[in-house]
N, C-alpha and C positions, 0 to 999 in steps of 0.2 A: 591864875584863875583856874578853878576846878571844872572839868568837863562833866556835864550832866548827862547821864545815860537815860534816854527816853524809856527804856525797858523798866527802869526803877520807878517810873511815874505812870505806867500804863493804866492802872486803876483810876488814878486821879484824872488822867486825860480822858478816859472813857466816861467817867462821871460828868465831867465838864461837857463833853460832847452830847451825852444823854440829856442833860439839863437844857442845853441850847435847843436841842430838837423838841423837848417838851414845851419849851417856852416860845417856840417859833411862831405859833398862831397869835401871840400876844406881844412879844418883844423881839426887836431886831438889834443886833450889835454890828457896829461898823467902825473900822479904824479911819480916822480922818487924815488929812495931809500931814499933820504934825506927828502922826503915829499914836495919838491918843484914842482911847475907845469912847465912841459916842453910843448912847443907848437910846432907842426909839421905841415908844409904846405905840402899838398898832391900834387904830380905831376900828369902828364897826365897818367902815368901807374898806375897799382893797388898797386905795392909795392914801388913806388918811393916816398919818404918823406924826407923833409929836415927840421932839427930843426931850428926854427927862434927865434929871440929875441922878447921881448915885443914890442919894437919900430917897428920892421918889421910887427908884428901882427897888431898893431894900423894902420900902413900904409896900410896893406891889407884891413882892415875894412873901413877905410876912403876913399881910392882911388880904389883899385882893385875890391873889392866886389861890389860896386855900379855900376861899369862898366860892371861886369858880369851880374848883374840884368838888366841893360839897354839893353844889347845885347840880353838877353833872351826875354825881352818884345818886342824888335824890331822883332826878329824871329817869335814870336807868332802873332804879328800884320801882318807881311808879309804873314804868312800861312793863316790867316783868310782872308786877302785881295785876295789871290790866290783862295781860295775856293769860295769866293763870285764871283769873275770873272768867274770861271769855271761854276758856276750855271747859271749866266747870259748868258754865251755862249751856254750852253745846252738849255736854254729856246729859244734862237734864232734858234737853229737847229731843234726844234720840230715844225711840221706844225701847223699853227694857228687853224686848225680844231680841234686839240686835246686839245687846251687850254694851260694853264700855268703848270708849274711843280707841283704847289700845287694841281691843279685839277687832274693831273695824279696820284699823290701820294694818294690823297683821293680816286680815283677810285680803285687803287690797294689795298688799305686798305679795302674798301667795298667788293671787290672781294675775298679777303682773309677771311674776316669775313663771307661772305655768303657761302664759301666753307667749313667752319669749322662745319657747321650743317649737 
């Protein structure tokens, strides 16, 4: 029997470790008493888990998980857009004599810097 050097597999092991961490909020892996791997899908509650088959896990990885990622990206993009709109609206509310938000922020930084001495 050939001895396998773990150093030869470090990228694969790192990849598997990263995937387990990424999936941790959704999937839990556990070896049972027979040494077989059981896969559990986590529910919305902290203690709700259901054992799933390998086929169901593959379905989750191929269909459900990408949808979760897309939804998270959409939420982040919406949040960034909202913040950007709020900043533009704030700039409109400030009298033109004061200048832009950037000028005001720089003024406040300078004021804070001069008060520190």
